[in-house]
GUDREN-110155 format. One line per field, with one value per residue: x negated, y negated, z negated of N, C-alpha, C in turn; residue number from 1. Coordinates in steps of 0.001 Angstrom, whole numbers, plus 500000, padded with zeros to 6 digits. Layout:
<rs>
n_u c(X  ...) .
n_v c(Y  ...) .
n_w c(Z  ...) .
ca_u c(X  ...) .
ca_v c(Y  ...) .
ca_w c(Z  ...) .
c_u c(X  ...) .
c_v c(Y  ...) .
c_w c(Z  ...) .
n c(NUM  ...) .
</rs>
This chain:
<rs>
n_u c(371856  370751  371968  371020  368339  368336  368970  366716  364758  365612  365060  362300  361742  362447  360386  360434  359143  357707  359008  361668  362388  362119  364145  366412  366270  366590  369181  370546  370249  371788  374285  374591  374775  377143  379059  378810  379502  382110  383212  382926  380394  377523  375920  373227  372058  371192  368832  366745  364536  366192  367671  366566  364007  364375  365657  363586  361571  363010  363507  361057  359283  357219  358040  360713  363849  366022  364909  363337  365219  366376  364224  363854  366335  366107  364200  365664  366639  368954  371469  372457  370401  368318  369199  369360  366728  365567  366688  367451  369427  370310  371303  372310  373627  376238  376945  377209  379630  381345  380784  381478  384259  384960  384229  386052  388469  388198  387790  385278  382489  380203  377873  375423  375804  378102  377145  375448  377224  378901  377049  376513  379113  380829  379502  378238  375866  372343  371250  373573  374597  372362  372243  374652  374132  371780  372377  374146  375556  373811  374188  374950  372860  373377  375968  378139) .
n_v c(062555  065123  066281  064625  065180  067882  067285  065862  067816  069625  068083  068047  070769  071187  069947  067200  064918  062089  059634  060268  061531  059213  057595  059202  059245  056482  056019  057834  056855  054548  055761  057081  054763  053545  055428  055608  052880  052876  054442  052989  052226  050040  048536  047805  049641  051800  051079  051311  053360  055540  055807  055222  056061  058668  059947  059862  061443  063998  064474  064634  066061  068851  070857  070742  072256  071720  070405  072518  074432  073029  072738  075417  075947  074195  075521  077511  079606  081684  080509  082174  084083  082412  081428  083766  084640  082507  082505  080736  077833  075570  072607  070808  072327  072952  070399  069103  069813  068777  065977  065357  065839  063903  061610  061662  061392  058832  057235  056713  056415  058806  059840  061452  063135  064376  065659  067608  069055  070035  071669  073563  074524  074652  075924  074487  073619  073074  071307  069931  068664  067031  065345  063984  062498  061004  059596  057592  054389  051293  049379  046746  047084  046178  046659  048070) .
n_w c(637190  637337  639553  641547  641379  642249  644910  645658  645405  647309  649599  649434  649591  652212  653469  653957  653181  651338  651864  652468  650011  648303  649427  648776  646043  645489  646533  645036  642394  642626  642984  640545  638913  640030  639381  636595  635871  636721  634836  632626  631684  631225  633888  633749  632125  633521  634691  633051  630952  630201  632440  635435  634646  633521  635655  637631  636501  636227  638952  640125  638656  638128  636307  636298  636221  637839  640046  641039  641724  643790  645591  646360  647499  649632  651063  652137  650624  648936  646692  644529  644256  643526  641025  639559  639523  638163  635509  633669  632744  635302  635178  637146  639017  638028  637298  639655  640613  638624  638715  641279  641227  639279  640670  642814  641385  640380  642525  643477  645629  646289  648124  648152  646008  646842  649115  647935  646450  648514  649809  647768  647040  649150  651126  653130  655734  655410  657292  658118  655738  655089  657332  657087  654792  655358  657577  656972  657144  656409  653464  651026  648409  645869  645320  643029) .
ca_u c(370374  370391  372382  370069  367067  368562  368833  365261  364054  365980  364275  360946  361691  362515  359259  360842  358191  357832  359995  363035  362586  362375  365536  367385  366302  367224  370649  371030  370329  372943  375458  374688  375218  378500  380007  378785  380250  383522  383599  382834  379081  376876  375064  371829  371670  370643  367642  365754  363988  367246  368315  365632  362838  364792  365824  362284  360934  363699  363529  359778  358493  356953  358780  362140  364555  366908  364080  362904  366311  366494  363098  364088  367403  365523  363444  366678  366867  370421  371669  372590  369057  367502  369576  368972  365257  365272  366992  367814  370426  369927  372458  372753  374591  377578  377226  377555  381166  382006  380562  382253  385613  385078  384152  387411  389450  387988  387646  383841  381754  378963  377521  374469  376437  379181  376448  374992  378501  379266  375990  376712  380405  381587  378702  377807  374440  371398  371115  374789  374643  371311  372612  375733  373575  370784  372943  375096  375229  373193  375011  374361  372422  373814  377339  378403) .
ca_v c(062776  066511  066493  063914  065995  068951  066686  065493  069116  070141  067377  068553  072104  071149  069306  065953  063915  061168  058577  060815  061609  057900  057146  059966  058709  055167  056131  058577  055953  053755  056586  057252  053486  053373  056370  055158  051681  053127  055155  052049  051884  048861  048813  047696  050833  052681  050494  051553  054680  056553  055869  055472  056851  060049  060403  059992  062687  065163  064687  064837  066936  070272  071743  070460  073413  071266  070168  073789  075020  072260  073137  076757  075788  073529  076523  078387  080743  081642  080016  083266  084651  081472  081392  085095  084551  081378  083038  079595  076984  074405  071765  070181  073217  072801  068964  068694  069975  067813  064627  065314  065723  062585  060573  061693  060866  057359  056551  056302  056964  059459  060686  062444  064144  065076  066613  068699  069795  070785  072747  074547  075071  074764  076587  073632  073918  072058  070254  069174  067678  066042  064397  063203  061571  060073  058823  056640  052938  050522  048426  046043  047947  045604  047036  049078) .
ca_w c(637431  637715  640977  642393  641269  643232  646277  645925  645566  648652  650587  649265  650090  653668  653941  654689  652803  650295  652247  652277  648604  647759  649842  648047  644616  645469  646728  643856  641270  642927  642780  639012  638413  640383  638631  635228  635661  636890  633558  631515  631281  631640  635053  633466  631366  634555  635208  631976  630782  630227  633845  636431  634098  633382  636987  638302  635868  636594  640351  640694  637734  638531  635448  636321  636791  638955  641273  641439  642472  645016  646505  646897  648461  650837  651892  652723  649685  648434  645296  643522  644065  642797  639652  638993  639241  637188  634174  632810  633304  635994  634953  638358  639778  637522  637249  640974  640746  637715  639235  642547  640777  638659  641741  643533  640529  640065  643760  643634  646720  645942  649254  647868  645158  647640  649941  647144  646161  649775  649970  646703  646797  650430  652093  654322  656045  654964  658292  658173  654632  655268  658372  656519  653790  655825  658719  656512  657453  655317  652789  649975  647273  644642  645134  642062) .
c_u c(370056  370855  371469  368717  367225  368346  367368  364469  364426  365204  362899  360804  361820  361313  359504  359910  358639  358888  361434  363367  362833  363726  366553  367438  366903  368775  371296  371168  371588  374202  375625  375249  376746  379426  379990  379537  381765  384091  383369  381397  378585  375940  373542  371240  370861  369203  366484  365274  365064  367947  367281  364348  363172  365005  364465  361623  361634  363654  362151  358887  358375  357691  360207  362888  365404  366129  363655  363962  366539  365437  363376  365271  366974  364705  364385  367025  368458  370458  371705  371244  368197  367875  369305  367553  364901  365573  367371  368916  369786  371185  373152  373701  376028  377981  377659  379112  381846  381862  381359  383724  385855  385106  385573  388469  389381  387693  386267  383180  380398  378451  376461  375036  377384  378339  375922  376141  378799  378243  376293  378002  381202  380810  378311  376319  373620  371277  372398  374860  373556  371637  373748  375167  372690  371247  373972  374616  374680  374279  374373  374074  372887  375263  377387  379831) .
c_v c(064104  066884  065850  064612  067248  068483  066395  066778  069713  069407  067809  069885  072150  070430  067986  064762  062891  060052  059064  060986  060255  057424  057932  059439  057381  055235  056869  057718  055009  054526  056791  055935  053295  054170  055838  053894  051925  053832  054285  051689  050613  049153  048701  048828  051755  052254  050716  052991  055786  056644  056259  056302  058375  060655  060748  061307  063943  065486  064960  065784  068340  071293  071587  071615  072907  071013  071598  074559  074345  072584  074443  076810  075197  074479  077561  079633  080607  081275  081136  083918  083742  081450  082627  085056  083572  081853  081975  078753  075872  073508  071149  071035  073013  071300  068509  068778  068913  066434  064441  065057  064352  061452  060541  061064  059375  056634  055989  057018  057532  060369  061706  063488  064997  066094  067768  069590  070595  071959  073930  075312  075262  075410  075871  073855  072794  070938  069350  068204  066671  065015  063364  062108  060488  059203  057771  055170  052270  049620  047752  046968  047450  046018  048176  049235) .
c_w c(637939  639163  641940  642435  642241  644641  646608  646113  646936  649767  650584  649851  651596  654284  654560  654181  651716  650589  652041  650795  647979  648147  648986  646551  644545  645566  645556  642646  641462  642665  641227  638409  638739  639522  637130  634987  635795  635606  632368  631023  631808  632748  634657  632706  632301  635012  634180  631981  630815  631548  634852  635939  634089  634728  637713  637772  636330  638052  640886  639880  638162  637562  635408  637035  637925  640232  641853  642198  643812  645989  647107  647897  649712  651687  652417  651855  649275  646959  644247  643255  643264  641269  638907  638620  638153  635761  633221  633484  634136  636110  636189  639126  639362  637506  638577  641157  639805  638221  640441  642143  640127  639655  642522  642619  640172  641366  643985  644753  646262  647003  648955  646975  645983  648614  649170  646760  647434  649991  649008  646717  648029  651529  653317  654540  655537  655985  658265  657031  654665  656237  657836  655540  654512  656984  658273  656844  656177  654717  651641  648759  645924  644278  644139  642066) .
n c(1  2  3  4  5  6  7  8  9  10  11  12  13  14  15  16  17  18  19  20  21  22  23  24  25  26  27  28  29  30  31  32  33  34  35  36  37  38  39  40  41  42  43  44  45  46  47  48  49  50  51  52  53  54  55  56  57  58  59  60  61  62  63  64  65  66  67  68  69  70  71  72  73  74  75  76  77  78  79  80  81  82  83  84  85  86  87  88  89  90  91  92  93  94  95  96  97  98  99  100  101  102  103  104  105  106  107  108  109  110  111  112  113  114  115  116  117  118  119  120  121  122  123  124  125  126  127  128  129  130  131  132  133  134  135  136  137  138  139  140  141  142  143  144) .
</rs>
């Protein structure tokens, strides 16, 4: 959820609007579910308060540190400056690396997570990672 909240914040910081945020949250929830199922979770767990409810709050709440970091990244600020100013932990920054590695190890496709990882750790550009995520072909949303 924290990585997806970063992505939603980035979208907001870039001024992409509510439709883009909704697409990221929807795809992000599917990613959370796919990784969770690969690790032994029940897919229905993610459709309740602890899944979609927590994701929604973290990705849209004004007090969310992860969303705040994402908004500032989306405005073009440097991660190190944001984290210094924040003075608190934004879990999505470290979780992006952990989730990316888990996905690779379990053969799970997490394009939103991979995009955030590339932005944070591989110095990919905002435009490049956004294009990679938004230009993906449509597929069955029931696939976990």
